[in-house]
C-alpha positions in Angstrom: 13.6 22.6 -26.5 13.9 19.9 -24.1 11.3 16.9 -23.5 10.0 16.8 -20.1 10.6 13.3 -19.0 8.0 13.5 -16.4 5.4 14.3 -18.4 6.3 11.5 -21.1 7.5 8.7 -18.9 10.5 6.8 -19.1 11.7 6.5 -22.9 14.2 3.3 -23.1 14.6 0.2 -20.7 16.9 2.1 -18.4 14.5 4.8 -17.8 11.7 2.3 -17.2 13.6 0.6 -14.5 14.6 3.8 -12.9 11.4 5.0 -13.0 10.1 2.0 -11.4 12.4 2.2 -8.7 11.4 5.8 -7.9 7.7 5.0 -8.1 8.1 2.2 -5.6 10.5 4.3 -3.3 7.6 7.4 -3.3 5.0 4.8 -2.8 6.9 3.2 0.5 7.8 6.8 2.0 4.3 7.8 1.6 3.0 4.9 3.0 5.6 5.1 5.9 4.2 8.6 6.3 0.7 8.1 6.2 1.2 5.5 9.3 3.0 8.0 11.2 0.5 10.7 10.6 -2.5 8.1 11.9 -0.5 7.4 14.6 0.9 11.0 15.5 4.5 10.3 15.6 7.2 13.1 14.2 10.4 12.2 12.8 12.0 13.1 16.0 9.9 10.2 18.1 10.4 7.7 15.2 14.1 8.2 15.2 14.3 8.0 19.1 12.1 4.4 18.9 14.7 3.5 16.1 17.9 4.4 17.6 18.6 6.6 14.5 19.3 10.4 14.7 16.6 12.4 13.1 18.7 13.2 10.3 18.7 9.4 9.0 15.0 9.8 9.5 14.8 12.7 7.6 16.9 11.1 5.0 14.5 8.4 4.6 11.7 10.6 3.4 13.8 12.6 1.3 13.7 12.3 -2.7 17.5 12.2 -2.7 17.7 9.6 0.4 19.3 6.2 0.4 17.4 3.4 -0.9 15.6 1.7 2.0 16.0 -1.9 2.9 13.2 -4.0 3.8 14.7 -4.4 7.2 15.0 -0.6 7.4 10.7 -0.7 6.2 10.1 -3.8 9.0 11.9 -1.9 11.7 9.8 1.1 11.0 6.3 -0.5 10.4 7.3 -2.5 14.0 8.2 1.3 15.4 4.9 2.4 14.4 3.0 -0.5 15.5 1.8 -1.2 11.9 1.5 -3.8 9.5 2.4 -3.5 5.6 1.7 -5.7 2.9 3.5 -5.4 -0.6 0.4 -5.6 -3.4 0.3 -5.4 -6.9 -1.4 -2.7 -8.5 -3.2 -5.1 -10.7 -4.6 -7.0 -7.5 -5.8 -3.9 -6.1 -7.7 -3.1 -9.6 -9.2 -6.7 -9.8 -12.7 -6.0 -11.1 -15.4 -6.6 -8.7 -18.6 -8.7 -9.2 -21.2 -6.3 -9.2 -23.9 -9.1 -9.1 -22.3 -10.8 -6.1 -22.1 -6.9 -4.6 -25.6 -6.3 -5.2 -27.0 -9.6 -3.8 -24.9 -9.0 -0.8 -26.4 -5.6 -0.1 -30.1 -6.9 -0.7 -29.4 -9.3 2.1 -27.9 -7.0 4.5 -30.8 -4.2 3.8 -33.4 -7.1 4.7 -31.6 -8.0 8.1 -31.0 -11.2 7.2 -28.8 -12.7 10.0 -27.4 -15.3 7.8 -23.6 -16.0 7.7 -21.6 -14.8 4.7 -18.0 -16.9 4.1 -15.4 -15.2 1.3 -13.9 -18.2 -0.6 -10.6 -17.9 -2.8 -11.3 -16.3 -6.1 -11.7 -17.9 -9.6 -11.2 -16.3 -12.5 -10.4 -12.8 -10.4 -14.1 -13.0 -9.1 -14.4 -13.3 -5.7 -17.2 -15.9 -5.1 -19.3 -15.4 -1.5 -21.2 -18.1 -0.7 -24.3 -18.3 1.6 -24.0 -20.2 4.6 -27.2 -21.4 6.7 -26.8 -19.9 10.2 
C-alpha cells in the first residue's frame, strides 16, 4: 500500500521545497483568478490585454503550467488594474489585541467623533492611539 503524500505532507527536505513551491504557485494562481473574477475578465480578454495567446494564459492557471515570474505576475496585475502584495501567513495570523478592539467598538457605538490613529505595532500588538479632534 502506497502512502498518500498529499495527506501526510512532505517527508524530506527535497519534498518540503517542492511542496512550498507548489503551495506558493497555487496561492498566486488563486489570487490572480479571483482578481479576474472581480473584474469580469475572461482568459481570452486577459490574453488580449497582455498580448499573449489564450493558450499561454490557460497554461498560467494550469497545474502543469510553467513557473510564473514576478514580471509576468506584475504584468497581469497591471492588466487587471489590481495591486498585489506578498504577505507572510505569519503576519496575517498576527493575534489581535482584543482589548483595543473592544475599546474602539465602544467609541464607535457611542458615536464619538474623535479621530483614531494607528501606529506601528509593538510586540505584535497593534497600538491604537486616540487623538483629540
